C-alpha positions, 0 to 999 in steps of 0.5 A: 381838085377836091370837091369845094376846092377851086383855083383861079386861072386865065385862058388867053384869047387868040390861041388854040388849045390841046387836050393836054393843056398846051396853048398854040399861037400861030405867029404869022397867020398870013403865011401858009407855013407859019411858025407856032409858039407853044406854051402850057395853059395856066390850068396845069398849075391850078390842077397840079400845083405850082411848077418847080421845074421845066425841061424842054426836049433838045433835039440831037444833031443826029440822023438816027432816032435815039433815046438817051438812057443811062445803064440800069435805072434812069435818074427820075429828075432827067427825062429821056430826050427823043428826037431825030435831028431837030425834028419832033414827032407826035409821040416824042417828048416835048415838055417835062413839068415838075410840080410838088406831087407830079412829073408831067410828060407832055408830047408834041401835039404835031410833028414839027421842027424846033425853031427856038427853045425858051431857056428862060423857063428852064432857069426860072419856072416861075415864068410858066406859073406867073406869065404862062401866056407871055414870057412863059412860052416854051418852044417855037416850032415849024409844023410839017402839017398844021390845021388849027381847026383840029385844036380847041378854040378858047370857048371849046377849051373852057367847055372841056375844062368844065367837063373835067370837074 
């Protein structure tokens, strides 16, 4: 954002945050193997502009690691989908966001198995813009190893955002 420009955005309670501006919500804290809902912080739209398109990685039903790619140059509108079965590693693409000026590729914050994809955000990107912490969630995953203390609390995330200015 340019000096003097500012945007308003919310930060939800009861979630953890990544440095890549994802929010993480443990769905059943009483279980040791709880699923985690993942979404995009409202900061992304405030920083890069309204999100026009969301593409969620769809794991392939395959035992071999695979990268989909067409001959020659890849279409800029379609990101590569990487996965091994329904598992996603830390370096694998999880979410692609398209704004008026940017294409943001967001990797999985931890190794996990994808449990559910929110296809509604792919059909209607306004859900991520307008209800980022509600119906605008992106995926639900089963982490292989998850320690929520590794991720930022609401207060730590606010401090991190202040450092970005």
